[in-house]
C-alpha positions as CSV (number, residue, x, y, z in Angstrom):
1,M,26.1,36.3,-2.1
2,F,23.1,33.8,-0.1
3,P,20.9,35.3,-2.1
4,K,22.5,33.9,-4.9
5,L,23.2,30.9,-3.5
6,L,19.8,30.1,-3.1
7,F,18.7,30.7,-6.2
8,V,21.2,28.7,-7.3
9,L,20.3,25.5,-5.1
10,L,16.6,25.7,-5.7
11,P,16.4,23.6,-8.4
12,F,18.5,21.3,-7.1
13,L,16.0,21.1,-4.1
14,A,12.5,20.7,-6.1
15,N,13.9,18.5,-7.4
16,V,15.5,16.0,-4.5
17,R,12.0,16.4,-2.6
18,A,9.8,15.3,-6.1
19,E,11.8,12.3,-6.5
20,T,11.4,11.2,-2.5
21,T,8.0,12.0,-2.2
22,G,6.6,8.6,-1.0
23,V,7.1,5.4,0.1
24,R,8.2,1.7,-0.8
25,I,5.7,-0.8,0.7
26,K,8.0,-4.3,0.1
27,S,7.6,-7.4,1.2
28,Q,9.1,-8.5,5.1
29,L,11.2,-11.8,3.2
30,V,14.9,-10.8,2.1
31,K,14.8,-13.5,-0.9
32,Y,12.0,-10.8,-2.3
33,G,13.4,-7.4,-0.7
34,N,14.2,-6.2,-4.1
35,L,10.1,-6.1,-4.8
36,C,8.1,-2.9,-4.2
37,L,4.1,-2.9,-4.3
38,T,3.6,-1.7,-7.9
39,V,0.8,-0.9,-10.4
40,S,2.4,-3.6,-12.5
41,S,0.5,-1.1,-15.4
42,G,2.1,1.7,-15.2
43,K,-0.9,3.3,-15.8
44,L,-2.4,5.4,-12.6
45,A,-6.7,5.1,-13.5
46,V,-9.1,2.7,-11.7
47,G,-9.4,-0.4,-11.7
48,E,-5.3,-1.0,-12.3
49,E,-3.9,-3.9,-10.9
50,V,-0.9,-4.1,-8.1
51,H,1.4,-6.6,-7.4
52,L,4.5,-6.5,-6.3
53,S,8.2,-5.3,-9.2
54,E,10.9,-4.9,-9.0
55,C,11.7,-1.5,-7.6
56,V,13.1,1.4,-9.8
57,E,15.7,4.2,-8.6
58,D,13.7,6.9,-7.7
59,D,15.3,9.5,-10.3
60,N,13.9,6.6,-12.5
61,E,10.7,8.3,-13.8
62,T,8.7,5.4,-13.6
63,S,8.5,4.6,-9.6
64,I,6.2,6.5,-9.2
65,F,4.0,3.6,-10.0
66,H,6.0,2.1,-6.3
67,R,6.1,5.3,-4.4
68,W,3.2,5.1,-1.7
69,S,2.3,8.2,1.1
70,E,3.5,7.7,3.9
71,P,0.9,4.8,6.0
72,L,0.2,5.9,10.0
73,M,-0.8,3.3,12.4
74,I,-4.8,4.6,11.8
75,R,-7.4,4.3,9.3
76,R,-6.1,5.7,6.0
77,Q,-6.2,5.6,2.9
78,I,-2.7,5.5,0.6
79,T,-2.4,7.5,-2.2
80,I,0.0,7.1,-5.5
81,G,2.4,8.5,-7.0
82,G,2.4,11.4,-5.0
83,S,-0.9,12.5,-6.2
84,D,-4.2,12.4,-4.1
85,V,-6.2,10.9,-6.3
86,F,-5.7,7.0,-6.5
87,C,-5.8,5.3,-3.4
88,L,-5.3,1.7,-2.6
89,D,-8.2,-0.3,-2.5
90,I,-9.2,-3.8,-2.3
91,G,-11.3,-4.8,-5.7
92,D,-14.9,-5.8,-5.5
93,K,-14.8,-8.5,-2.6
94,W,-13.9,-8.3,0.0
95,E,-12.5,-12.4,1.2
96,N,-8.9,-14.4,1.0
97,G,-8.0,-14.0,-3.0
98,A,-8.7,-10.6,-3.2
99,T,-6.7,-8.7,-5.6
100,L,-5.5,-5.2,-4.4
101,R,-6.3,-2.2,-7.2
102,L,-6.4,1.6,-7.6
103,A,-9.8,3.0,-6.6
104,D,-10.6,7.0,-7.5
105,C,-9.6,8.1,-3.5
106,A,-12.8,10.4,-3.9
107,L,-11.1,12.9,-1.5
108,G,-13.0,15.7,-0.7
109,D,-16.6,13.9,-0.7
110,V,-18.5,15.0,2.8
111,K,-19.0,11.1,3.6
112,E,-16.1,8.9,5.3
113,P,-14.4,7.2,3.0
114,P,-15.5,3.5,2.2
115,A,-13.7,0.8,3.4
116,S,-12.1,-0.9,1.4
117,H,-9.8,2.2,1.0
118,L,-8.5,2.6,4.7
119,W,-5.4,0.4,5.7
120,S,-3.6,0.9,9.1
121,H,-0.1,-0.8,9.4
122,T,-0.3,-1.8,13.0
123,I,3.2,-2.6,15.7
124,P,4.4,-4.4,16.9
125,Y,4.2,-6.9,14.0
126,Y,3.3,-4.0,11.1
127,Q,0.8,-5.6,8.5
128,F,-0.7,-3.6,6.4
129,W,-4.2,-4.1,7.5
130,N,-7.9,-4.4,5.8
131,F,-11.1,-5.3,7.7
132,G,-14.8,-3.2,6.2
133,E,-16.7,-4.8,3.4
134,P,-16.5,-2.9,0.2
135,D,-19.7,-1.1,1.4
136,R,-18.8,-1.2,5.5
137,S,-18.1,2.8,5.7
138,E,-18.7,2.7,9.7
139,T,-16.3,4.0,11.5
140,V,-14.1,0.7,13.2
141,E,-11.3,1.8,15.8
142,D,-7.7,-0.1,15.4
143,E,-7.4,-2.6,18.8
144,Q,-3.5,-1.6,18.9
145,D,-3.2,-2.0,22.9
146,D,-4.3,-5.4,22.4
147,E,-1.7,-8.1,21.0
148,D,-4.1,-10.8,20.7
149,S,-5.7,-8.9,18.3
150,L,-3.0,-8.5,16.0
151,F,-3.9,-12.3,14.5
152,G,-7.5,-13.4,13.0
153,V,-10.4,-12.1,14.5
154,D,-10.4,-7.5,16.4
155,E,-12.0,-8.9,19.8
156,K,-13.5,-5.4,19.9
157,E,-15.8,-5.3,16.7
158,S,-16.1,-9.1,16.2
159,V,-13.9,-8.5,12.4
160,P,-11.6,-10.4,11.0
161,K,-9.0,-8.6,9.7
162,K,-7.0,-8.9,6.4
163,C,-3.9,-8.0,5.1
164,M,-1.9,-7.6,2.3
165,S,0.2,-10.4,1.6
166,V,2.1,-12.6,-1.2
167,K,0.7,-14.9,-3.3
168,S,3.8,-18.0,-3.1
169,D,2.7,-19.8,-5.7
170,S,2.7,-17.3,-7.9
171,Q,5.0,-17.1,-11.2
172,E,6.0,-13.9,-13.6
173,E,4.0,-12.7,-15.5
174,P,6.6,-10.3,-18.7
175,G,4.9,-7.1,-18.7
176,A,5.9,-3.2,-19.3
177,P,7.0,-1.2,-17.7
178,F,7.4,-3.4,-14.7
179,S,6.9,-8.0,-14.9
180,V,4.1,-8.8,-12.2
181,V,7.2,-10.8,-10.3
182,K,4.9,-12.2,-7.7
183,R,1.0,-11.0,-7.1
184,V,-0.8,-9.8,-3.9
185,Q,-3.7,-10.5,-2.6
186,L,-6.1,-10.0,0.4
187,W,-5.7,-13.0,3.3
188,D,-6.6,-13.6,6.7
189,C,-3.8,-11.9,9.0
190,D,-3.3,-15.1,10.7
191,E,0.6,-16.6,12.8
192,A,0.1,-19.0,9.4
193,H,0.2,-16.7,6.6
194,Y,2.1,-13.9,8.5
195,V,4.9,-14.5,6.6
196,N,3.9,-13.8,3.0
197,E,2.9,-10.6,4.7
198,L,4.2,-7.0,3.4
199,C,5.1,-5.3,6.3
200,N,9.1,-3.4,5.3
201,V,8.7,0.2,4.7
202,T,12.0,2.2,2.7
């Protein structure tokens, strides 16, 4: 009886796992509550931009474009769509206003991933931040025990942190399969801009 029941349930369990792979990354603002960090073009390819678009249900096949690997509180790559091929990257320039995009994860390379691929999700503010220029690949330790370092400059390395942030004055841009509702950019992690940062994971 049990083997037969297990045989019947296996396809169902496989579907559940496929549909729930990854997490959504969202703004902390209630008014953006149904917006997810999304590859709005619906293309998993190097250089595709990442912005905030309307979230879809897990059983919608396009949900893979805003399902990211579970972020941890250490410097690591964030991958997209249940795949380890494409990573969230800060683009060519590490500066305020830089657009987030997909890059080749280059997993399996003997070298450490470039700092532009590496993100931390820190407590108590749960900011997603990156504090390495695209060509800066040496290891930089997280300063998680010092609350003062969560904003502005990391005291250990004197490196300014930059966070995923909503471009609040951006306008909706129609598109398919997703419209860009709000643009996302890299911006200084400071108290003045904290309200615009992407902090929530669901």
